[in-house]
Steps between C-alpha positions, in 0.01 A plus 500: 500500500549781244548437129856635525577253774348214304697606192813527706440157647437349157811663365697363787368151429597534133848615593547205733377265229727655234805499729471127574444358152832322520419331833409132515146374487477429875588856595243643254230280647595612853486868401167448329364326811624784721341753268165319509513469880581868528212598273255283695621649825477854364148436366386415854697769678477782239262697723770522767807541284587841363831398343623218278715211638810424297572134421825493699318624812227244444756220469677613819174505696402160364840357592470647850157343548631162385794526742264579786286201410804273478628634834165428660500145365860450612420631849207261527721208391767603756242514780360161400852356478593640840185362660562163343864506609391584856252213498763261370758623751256451787376165368135613478417301186203278420536131420437572130767773492756268658420231243525750214845607626613138504376451144677818382828389655472138386775549241743624762394253768635157413399359839863484601395569855754438772259414780544123472876535488493725808284253692726211400807694612329577832429130550866421436596783732277362774654155458854639521411720798373197692815309410718792612301528819564133574870540431516803728334302779748216455790745503368675809453167677858398425628836618306466826629146560859616449456792740336280763771233484768767538314655794460157663873462519502740791580350837248332728581767759380768260173313441461458875560873550228581244256271680571661838457844344164397357394367840586829668302692238201274564526569874497880462189665650236627256586865572850447359398298196203710386655585162547277199840514331404317181836555331615154614175332399584350163140423405388853587786657306420286196140617511608866523738437211205366297273787611734780395579324173128475432450873572799601289443278197121548482451881518121467472487428873679823591303697240178392671648557846591858408132593472375339820764619745396774744673837465727448803657187343564653158849619597601149611374365168672755274825564686568169669332211324554637149871573540558180696347276234626677189821658617656840440740408220405406144443132427310393185297241691406733787434787258266284295309388810462850646380631162243221499390618844455855365308366200250306712461786748439756224251273325301487823527878545401591143203262508352701789530858371253704294743727312875508429545789744362284783825302491683809627250570775470140620619460859634155428825320562611513133653853512675407827630182342635702211669748734676215682594339169647826369715542812696189415859521378425539129250783549721697742801473268297631206371797702848590622653477153217701343440781750833564672661713227202738469471514878862611528444766237210636705720510808761711320250781428303708749156448352177624651185352349250684717226611258226634728471869407419618855800315649729643231359849562552485878855366458586774249355764735695372800824481302450854373447639852802307622715666234358848575556449873290764681295604198164340447412367156248687289341168407165419662527245778147365503422372150293215361631206297368660179661837579832331577489314168460831310808653660770537230779387735306188594418427135867528406607267782229249414598496132862427593406229748260330260779494242743347752244246627417400145872456427550269801185302415629463145831363632322244716265409215785456252677274745188291564412468131861429407537213746181314408690188393665489845168484686489162682331239284255409774353850518468517122320166497266614777420814296435278198265279701314800646444646153382170354267423792343847481459480122327163534281618787414840346515465117331840452744691722706772331874433461587794727289348779704179482834682472399713799485188718828369356659834590362474853669164562825573317565861600298571815564160663859458381685820407312761703584351846869541418445868415314588819716275725844489335675406827313170512660400169840659574455755221690825545670391821483682831583835339142546381401844629162597638447734202566217253255273683240777485563555128452130429135526604384715203727298269328178607156661461576613145638163395216317670248709306692442177507121542127511566471672159321787673542873568453729800176690567506858375530652849772261619837659569663248264256575215767706313667166419195371313637592154813299577291209628295501179815506286646193677187284497584322174850410622355349820241296309778365275698421817205301637457313172868402497493418871231233464652350183670209677494125462291284733691368806516149351703631205702773670596303812513165318289334770154345502265283701718194437816648655427345840518152346861538389635706789810333639568715806225559753400861575618643832353793695644679802219527753449547874303253710247774581443565129434129456242487778341833398457370146358174634251697711389723210458212254310291751265786583414583137538149354138464387528827302816421305489130411360386167139427582446240230741261677500586869582152625794454261628856511873490588472795738207340681696174542809677637312721747305200629820304558677794666227528761518775761734796461809454724557742789840668509693706749632837384848357471382202297292721271799720412712202398561489123551188294552393142187312401547272201176487305380170362210407276297225658250492213740445212261294290237770478450726201317828473176332398491327838474836673270616220271199455359451152763710318595216267137399436408862426781538244415163345132595470581827321716319248237231440231764439722671242557170322122428499423849362738434210331176396136611471346757263373838617121504492290817490312615809579545868718234657619412849801289587275213608295512176817489290625199698164329444529568125854362509381182672231453232752568222743249649224236516378570147848499345644225717769736629612321816771756588250786490254301712767421761601867513142608572462232770827609661389865499169414668680286758742786574206740534372299797841498670573869435156608621554313827825695545320826429707579189202513262128567534226337293249770606678765290549256207867465590567866414838509677625190321373627164680829557826315566447292184450823302824642642679177407379531141566874458848469653591178325841614376601635840370186667706278272809704580435455871447126452828476311678674788327267746625197308854642499483558876366150566768340282773699676356401838492132403861521385608661828303243701679215328836666562405534864400132506841395369667712766288351779557143378876565513464655845297204627772260384766710677288527816442123510875441481561754775222348714666157476828662608328669796342170606835325490677782685236547769479128570858408413595384850169334574483124505188297447375371836332167464437479874207723593502757779237430768292782656228478762172678438551729802856581387382621157216690664745670739730594208203662324510251213150370574259791538165320470386141526201271483691219681306404815652620828537143630697394193744793486730360768539175303549675164848508347619657171781349293662739250746369241677642190511230229631756248673832562229766545213246515350382829263225615298549820333196657272513806473199734278437802621229734737380230233471231517718189192725466605717206786647296571805283780622273647851522730684260742765631454731200121485534527589868730794421256629236211480745698696756590764241134532404405550867326163513594424858315172542457175314211262567575129518280211607367596848780754570605849387871580483661842532709555184787712643534269802499192275778652286699578814461141621610357165801733478612414853471121484560425131673785316742651753 
């Protein structure tokens, strides 16, 4: 550095010092420090510097360096925070980390956990359900008795006619009676009622069935079984159940893919299920209301969206020659695609058409975006579930990858079919011209690409619309975000897993006999693949299929017959945990582990769940903490049970259970909110159950009064006969009353039966051989009528078997007529 420069620098320093005499002491110290730092820096770098560095420049550079350092530190903290957040969100925490979290949140966590209250409410609910079930049985029994007494008032001739008709049916040759019309078989119809209720109310069965059916039976599953069980019109209960079916099916699908895009390529039944679901009344109405106005606007204009340069060129050439009549056009006839694209006439036409196509696409897009709140709730919930499942399965996936799949299921599988096949949805009417149909193809391609958040390849004929596609991407992403922002079905539909317990009217489905037998055949064939393997013997579906036996054979006429099948729950006392064994024990174990973690200190070093529980047991023994000791013992006992059910694994140190515990702790606030909602639902269900009980108790009292009236009316003219009616053994055998006997052949001729009615509707039967009594039995008319109604056609007495219908006929003829 030259002397002049040094002098200049010194002068500059003096000036700075003189100018800031009035500043405070802190500022002077800072300036002095800066000056010293600058001098030290210049002393090292003076060989390379040819000019002086003013203080203000030095301060700016220093500030810039500090900002860069702070930014680097901030970036590192953000990365660490994000990684930690991801670990917490996924539940991948160590035992020590979970315990630290519990200690940090100890001030907020006052142990006001709702689990005990929930379990107590469930016990009460179970008690009330059993009581309701008993009341329903009593009510049903009274109803049956009333109906049977009324039916028994028919004439003896009518009963005789029914018996003769049955005899003729029994005498028909096998060729004529080769089919099985089960519609009159009460027991069979009850079993089918139970079967279809089981399939409808427990969607896990159908979700599993969807993935094991062969391709040729998929249509029956999606178009017949689905619509039959869940109906075409909106019902909160049916909507909730079908959304549960979608949830279970999608969980299975997502668990078996390797990337989000695989969900679009999967040749599974889920997209077909969604297509069938969208074609229900609500979906069709939305599509008609959304697309019809733009479709009509397209029909009013003569658009042409052909954008292939060579096709445009040839059409322009032909039109030109047609206008010039005999004169040939000066334009070349044989040109390439590239040459055609460079033609000014073609370029002008393409520019105009791209503008028009973009305008129509914008109209459709505006309509779709503007009617987001009108999209059927079910589809929005399915989109929400798809997004959440993919985010959980692929936490590192980019947002656009997830939205791409959401767009596939919402646009391509819902809106796009209505654009390419408007007639199917009655959009545009029959006046839809061939040109309009053709123009809808590029429109659907553009919108499909937009809702995939993509663009066209550079050489694609629709590539000129890429700038427009890019400009609309943000609006579509916002549309997706709003679309999936819906409440869970339990809140939106105001239904939950307890709704079946308080349902007053039984569900009814309209179904053909062939659909019943086809469903029976499919379920029976794939039963081992769809039942819950942890409880095969007690699985409701297994029980029903076993009792139904072979699939009935039907004639074509019988198969086409439709009926209203009333669905009934045979397994009313069972809760979800019975089809998911160990669910309660698993939840209890998680809560107990959390409580244990709170009560023992965090020790340094590596810990496993088992080692912590061992420490807790030692702490409980040392401190005399009986509650802590009992908690540890209960956890270890549950471990054995849960491992037998395959819900946990000791070989991986209970990693799955520990992960769920971590998620419980990290999502404590959300969990408490869910528990509070669960308590509210349980309390509401209990209240409704008790209301239903009161109603049934009143109905039972009314039915008992009516039954007494029916008894009096049906037997009003009947007098008690103290003198018994005498029947020979052979006479009763000839009448078909006795159908089997262990009475020796030699004694039958001497055997006589004496039937008396000591009270109206009650009968005594005494058997005598050679005048000596050898046995007696009491019969009740109402019991006999119930046996007949239940298709119990025989009753075993001492040494003889009586035919129930024939016995009723005999009683009616000799005692009640």
